[in-house]
PAPA-953318 format. One record per residue (C-alpha): residue in one letter; x, y, z. Coordinates in steps of 0.02 Angstrom, whole numbers, plus 32768, in hexadecimal, padded with zeros to 4 digits. Example, Ala and Ser with C-alpha at 12.3 -4.5 7.8 and 13.67 -1.06 7.14 Angstrom:
2
A82677F1F8186 S82AC7FCB8165 
END
This chain:
494
M800080008000 S804480AC7FD2 F803981378052 F7FD581A07FD5 N7F4F81187FC9 E7F4B81098086 Q7F3281C58099 A7EA581C78019 R7E508135806E R7E5A81868119 R7E17822B80D6 R7D7C81D38091 Q7D6181788135 A7D7682188199 R7CED826F8134 W7C6E81E58158 Q7CA381D8820E S7C9782948225 A7BE5829081E1 A7BB982038259 C7C03826482EC L7BA082FE82BA I7AFD829C82B4 I7B1B8247835B A7B5582E983AE S7AB483398371 G7A5982AF83CE I7AA582F4846F G7A53839A8444 V79AD833F842E V79C082EB84D8 L79F083908529 S795A83E784DA T78E8838C8553 V793883F585DD I79708490857E T78CC84B78526 P785E84B485C4 L78E685138623 L78ED859B859F L783085A7859E I782B85B5865C L78B1863C865E A785C869A85D1 G77B486908629 A77FD86CD86CE G7855875D8676 L77B887938618 R7750878D86B7 L77CE87FE870D L77BF887B867D V77028878868E R770C888C874B F777C89258740 N771C896B86AB V77B189678635 F777989468582 S76E488F285D3 G767E88E98533 S7706889284CF A773288258564 L767D87EC8577 S767087C684BE A7712876284C0 L76DA8708855F H763686D8850B D768C869A846D L770B863284CF G768185EA853C K761B85BC84A3 W76B3856B8450 T76DB850984ED A762684D18505 G762384948451 H76BE842A846C V767983E68510 A75DF83AD84B0 T764D83618429 F76B4830A84AF Y761882B584F3 S75E682828442 V768F822B8433 I766B81CD84D4 D75BE819E8494 S7606816083EE L767680E7844C D75DA808A8487 R75AE806683D1 I7652800B83AE H76357F5083AD R76B87F1A832D F77547F6282DB G76F47FAA8246 D7689801682BA I771E808382EA G76EE80FA825C V765B813E82C2 T76D7819B8331 L773381F282A3 T76B78281828B P76AF82BA8342 L776A82A18355 S778D830E82BD Q771C83948307 M7787839283A5 S782B83A08346 S7830845D835F L784C843C8419 C78F983FD83EB L792F84A08397 P795485028438 G79BC8470847A L7A1C845D83D8 A7A3A851883C9 T7A728528847E A7AE684928474 A7B3184D583D2 L7B4B85818421 V7B9F853984BC W7C0F84CC844E L7C42856283E4 V7C6B85CB847D L7CCF854284D1 R7D2985158430 S7D5685CC8416 A7D9B85D784C7 I7E00853684B4 A7E43856D840A R7E708617844F I7EE985CF84CE G7F2D8557844B G7F6384CE84C3 E7FC785468530 D7F7284FB85C8 L7FCA845785A4 V806F84B48591 L805584FF863E R801E845C868D L80B583FE8649 K812C848E8672 C8173848B85C2 R821084EB8596 A826E851F84FA P82F584A884BD N83A384CB84FE P84128500846A H84AC84C384C7 D8466841384D8 L849783AD843F E84018337844A E838483C58458 R83D9842883CE Q83D1838F835D L8318837C8386 A82FA84328354 N8350841082AF V82E383778290 V824483DC82B4 D827C8463823A E82A483E281B4 M81FA838F81C1 A81A0843681C2 I81FB84698123 A81D383C180D2 A811A83DB80FB G811A848F80BE L80F684D7816A P813D857481B8 A81B1855D824C V815D84F582D3 R817C851F838A L81D4849883EC L81C8848484A9 M82178403851C I81C483A385AA D823B83708635 S81F382C2864B P82418215863A T81A781D585DD I81BE81B38523 N813C821784C5 A811682B58463 A807D831D8436 A803F83A183BD I7FCE842F83F8 G7F8984D083B2 R7EED85098359 S7F3C850D82AA H7FE184F9824E R800985B08273 T80068595832F A803F84E08335 T80B584A883BE I8113840483CE L812C83C2847F V81B3833F8496 T81E682E88537 R829C82DD8568 G828582228576 L825F821684BC I83008263847E D836482028501 T831A815C84C4 L82FC816F8408 D838581878387 R837D820F8303 R832581A18283 E829C816C82FC T8289821D833D G82728258828A G81E381DC8272 I818A82158310 V81A282CD82E6 A816182AC8236 H80C282638282 L80AA830082EC I80CA83728257 A804B830B81F4 T7FCF83268281 V7FE683E1826C V7FDE83DA81AC Q7F39837981AF G7EE883F38228 D7ED6837082B1 T7F0A83EE8334 G7E6D84508308 L7E0883AF8309 S7E47838883B9 V7E04843283F0 S7D59840683A8 V7D59835B83FD L7D8683A884A5 A7CFD842C848F V7C7C83A18473 F7CA18352851B Q7CAC83F98574 T7C018426852B L7BBB83868571 G7C1083AD8617 F7BC4845C8614 F7B12841B860D L7B328394868E T7B7D841986FF L7AE4848686DF L7A7683F9871E D7AE283F287BB L7AC884A987EA P7A4F84858879 L7ABD83F688B7 R7B72842E88C3 L7BCA84D488DC S7C5584AD8861 A7BD284A487D6 S7BA3855B87EF R7C5B858C87EB A7C74852B8749 I7BDB857886F4 G7C0986268731 G7CBA860F86F1 A7C7985D48648 V7C0F8671863B L7CA786DE8663 V7D0B868185DE A7C7F869A855F L7C7A87558585 G7D3687618572 I7D5187978625 K7DBD86FF8649 R7E3786E885BA S7ED986A38604 P7F0885F085D4 E7F0B85BF868B A7E5B860086AB V7E1085B5860D A7E64850D862E H7E27850C86E3 I7D74852E86AE G7D7F84A6862B E7DBA842986AD M7D2C84598721 L7CAF843B8692 E7CFF8393866B D7CE983648722 G7C2F836286FA L7C5482C58694 N7CA28276872D A7C3C81E88775 S7C6982278823 S7C0982C98800 I7B6F82708847 E7BC4826688F1 P7B708309892B V7AC882B4890A N7AFB82218977 R7B2F82998A01 I7A8982F589F3 F7A2682548A08 A7A96821C8A97 W7A7982C48AEC A79BD82B68AD1 E79B6820F8B2A V79ED82608BCD S794482AD8BF5 K789C82DC8BAD W78CF83938BB3 H796083718B3F L78EC83128AC9 A787483A78AC5 V7904841B8A98 I793A83B78A00 A788A838F89C4 P78888426894C L792B83E68901 L78E9833888DA P78A68364882B F795083B187FD I79AC831B8844 L7942829E87E4 I794C82FF8741 S7A0783128755 L7A2082588776 F79AE822486E7 M79FF82978668 K7AAD826686A0 L7A8081B08685 V7A4381D485D4 L7AD6824185A6 F7B5581C885EE L7B07813A858B W7AFD81A484ED T7BB181DD84FC A7BFD8136852C L7B9D80C984B1 L7B71813C841F L7BE281D6841A G7C8581938462 P7CA2810383E7 P7C8E81698345 L7CF781F6838C G7D7D817683B8 L7D70812A830A L7D8481D682BB W7E1E81FF8324 R7E6D81568300 T7E5281708247 R7EAC82168251 R7F3C81C282AB Y7F4C81408221 S7F4981CC81A1 A7FD0822C81FF D803B819081FD A802981878140 V8059823F812E A80F0822181A0 V81298196812B Q8114820F8099 L8180829280F0 T820B821B8125 R81FF8196809D D822E8122812C P819D80BE8178 D8215806281EB A824581058241 L819481218282 A8176806782A5 L821280578311 G81EA80F9836C L813980BD8392 Q817C801B83D8 K81E880788455 I815A80ED8485 A80E5805884A0 G8132802C8548 S812580DD858C S8096814E85BC F806A820785B8 P80BD828A8629 D807582B786D2 G7FFA834786BD A7FBA83118611 S7F2882AA8652 G7E8B82CE85EE R7EF48310855C E7F5A82758535 Y7F0A82608489 F7F7B82F08452 F800E82798465 V8052820183E3 H801D8162843D V7FDE813384E9 P7FC7807D851C L7F1B804B855B S7F6B801085FD S7FA880C18620 I7EFB81088603 A7EAC80868676 D7F2A80AC86FF S7F0B816886F7 N7E7381CF8722 V7E4A81E9866A T7DBC816C866B R7D6081CC86F0 R7D3F82578674 G7D0E81E185E8 V7D6A82488567 T7DF781E6851A V7DE88131854E S7DEE80EA849D L7E2C8176842C H7ED8812B840D P7EEB80A0838C S7F43800283C2 L7FFC7FF7839F A7FE67F508342 R7F6E7F9E82C5 R7FE0803382A6 L80767FC3828C A80127F538217 R7FEB7FE981A8 L80A0802281AC I80D67F738177 R80617F8080E1 M80B6802580B7 G81627FD580B9 A819E7FC5816E N82007F238185 S825C7F34822B V81CA7F2082A7 G81817E8582F6 P80E07E9B835E A806F7EB382C8 Q80B97E1B8272 V80937DB5830E T7FDE7DEF8307 W7FCB7DB68253 A80217D12827F R7FA07CF28307 L7F147D10828A A7F657C998210 E7F767C17829A L7EBF7C2C82C6 S7E8D7C0E8211 R7EE77B668217 Q7E7B7B2D82AA P7DC67B1F8269 A7D777AF3830F R7DC77B83836A A7DA07BFA82DB A7CE97BC282DD L7CE07BE38399 V7D267C928384 L7CAF7CB582F4 G7C1B7C75835B L7C487CE783EB M7C567D7B8375 L7BAB7D548329 L7B637D4783D8 L7B9C7DF983FA V7B2F7E3D836D P7A847E1F83C0 L7ACD7E528469 V7B077EF98423 G7A5E7F0E83CE A7A027EEB8470 L7A717F6784CC A7A4C7FED8449 I79917FCE845B L799F7FD78518 V79FE807C8511 A797C80C38497 Y78EE808B8509 V793C80D485A6 T796381758549 A78B181868508 L7866815F85B2 I78CF81DE8610 M78BA8264858A T77FD824A8594 I77FA825F8651 V786C82F98650 L7813834B85BD A776783308609 A779E837C86AF G77F7840E865C L7769843B85E5 G76EC84308674 I775084AD86DC A776B851E8645 R76B1851D861D A7688854E86D0 V770585DF86CA L76CC861C8620 G761486048646 G75F185B2859D 
END
């Protein structure tokens, strides 16, 4: 396989995968609309009633209040018609009776989609503005020492690869860490920065270092640094709405939302501040964010007086828990896998571009083998997908999984080496062992049949899991939407 064919193949795959990610990410907006739309209606109704009370544009406010109330009442009636239509479903072909009322309710999704898109744009802009400088600060990066021969040679290699790729000079920074790894950050090729650990240049020779640097330069050339910003913004957007649901439950949620507003208004602009707010939003994805709820229930068990105090919070607690369950399921089972597939495809493509730049597939293959036994530097947790390669064992041992962001974004080393072998690498072994095992399996019909049977068994199990997730999602969305529209209708008086 030529590296040009590999690049073309990966570009085609990336387009389809990007479209799939867009569709699935839009589904998050649909799920969120069950909370966002009633919340916006309630806030709008409360604001309009205040205007009427203080006689400020009272005529226009009353007219708008009437129109919103009428619109909400119409959707409440449509919602009940959807519920009634479910009683008429007795077989699979009867599902069509729900399509008309569901299509009439589709406008309820627009506020959620628009709000989610706006939050994503704001967060992406903030992340792009700091251009990965938060990671530079966290890792305490420094400029290469011109008097150090190894670091001076590394700077020369970076300049050579940038020239070969047609890029302007790329900034190089060193990480004083014994780990063997490197990363590319920045919002575009104009602001790209290469981060290299001291352990990498102490372990790899010049040829292997050139292969790794070529991969990083390819990441910049393809625009993957900008893509990483978009991926991070997706998860921070999800964290924003989960944090919003936690407002009545934990004090840190109010600080995170307040900080996000200050970032959006441009009041907080420093990389440290933006990065800190982003981490607080990502904490909303943390499974331990429900601990405040457990403490609230434990406190309520002490006496009846405590139970009476938290009674007004129970609707918020239940809605928060329900929506977190849906969004966790949606992210883990539906959004995470295609995002991981997209990022892995870009990594394969960057490998092919690296081979084009160096004309030496063995250089990258040998460098990847030496990186495989290492990890990412301390302080890079939650951003390790910026690095060339991170073993799954390192991710499992860190606190990355608690945020649910990058558990499966890195491709396996065996698959990367297999592709490099097809492009001409002949001095590596792990991928050849993998193919040898497959060949051995093919020579054992009974064992191969058992493996095939287990794989076929997974198909109905995955299908059943998808149906279960869809059912739970629909049930919770129905409960939350019914409660929210009922409150909104009472506020608007429709």
